[in-house]
C-alpha positions, 0 to 999 in steps of 0.5 A: 487386472494389474494393468487396470489398476496401473491405469487407474493409479495413473489417472488418479495421479493426473487428476491430482496434478490438474485439480489445482488448475481447474476453476473451483467453487471456493468457500465464501469469504470470512466477512467477520474479518476487517482485512483481506488479501486477494490470493490467486492460484492459476485461474481461481482467486479468493479473499483470504481473511487477515485477522491480525493486520498491522496495527499502526495508528495515525498518531504514530505518523508524525510530520505528515499532517497535510497528507493525513488530513487529505486522505482522512477527509476523503475516507470519512466522505466515503464512509458517510456515503458521500462522493470520494476519490480514488487516491494515488500516494506517491513519492520517496521510499520509506516516507509513510505512504503504505503506513498512512493507508493502514493507519486510516484503515485502523482508525475506521475499521470499527465504522465499517471500513474494510481493507483488501490488499491486492498484488500488482500481478493479480489486478488482472482479476479486478473484475472478479473482485468487484463482482464479489463486493458489489452487494456487500454493506461494508465500505472497501478500500482496495489497496495496491502497494508499491505500484509500477507497471510496464505499459504492456502489462495486463494488470495496467489495463485492468486497473485503468478500466476499473478506475474509469473506462470500463462499461461496468461501473465500479461499486459505490462501496469501493475505493482504490488506494495505491502507493507508488514511488512513481508519480505516473506509475510507469517508467519515464525516459528522457527521449520522450520529451522530444515528442512534445510540441508547442501549438498556439503557445501551449506545450502539448506532450507527445503520445508516449507521455500522454499514455503514461499520464492517463493512468495516474490521471484516473486517480482523483486525488494525488498525495505527494510524499517527500524526504524528511528534513534532518529536524523532521527525521530526528523528531520521528526517531525520538517518537519511536524511541519513546514508544518502543521503550517499556521500562520507565525512563526520565526522558527529560534527563536523556542526553539526546545528542549522542542518540541523535548523532547515531541516528544521523549516522544510521540514516547516512548509511541507509542513504535515506532520512525517512520515517522507515529509517527512523523506525529501523534505527529505533528498533536497533537501539531499543533491542540492544541488550545493554543500556546505553550510558546516556539514559537515566532510569527512574 
């Protein structure tokens, strides 16, 4: 009898260890949420509701008027049921690419817009995601942050097929918004320029470059982000200092020169004048326990 109990215990232990590897019927998504994150465990994926998404607003994104106008216009077309493009937001780190996607979502979430964040490593399950969303009445932005690939990665091929190339059409209620520091999403090497040829007076890129361009080219709208000038950086610093400081201050009487000097030193240490750097400086400044001497309170 003890031998049978031992075998049963071993079998139970084995089942417990293998259970998470087996496909299973998961609970339906909580469609009352406005934002989701795609989660994956082995071969099983599901939509996890995010009930407290980042609440950044469009008016908090300064010095990005052109970028805001382009992404906003495209999103409004999409929400209205009109034709709209998948969007690639590319450029320097910390310049507001991810913040703009989240701010546009916040501006339109109560009009039926939903946001789904998908990690690069989970893009291989894009067909499952698209099938799940196809019959929903909401309008979805599938959001991939900080996207970059090696050409051999499976997620790279899945994204290419979802954008334009699969026999299965992408649902009309979904757009893909991706951010990247790379315009073409793949590493580029100097040696690839040697493959270029001039034919009939026109420059033709080599196969390696064409392959790299082929993915980013499937995004209908490219939106570029560039490092801030010193004046733009200081404008954003002032904005965040006002937003983060809760106590009443006569801002017209503030001596900005020492604050801006500190802000520029902060940016120099970080090697970047960007919205993210301005936000981080403002957090540090607002969180100091003692009031800096150049503030005049009401």
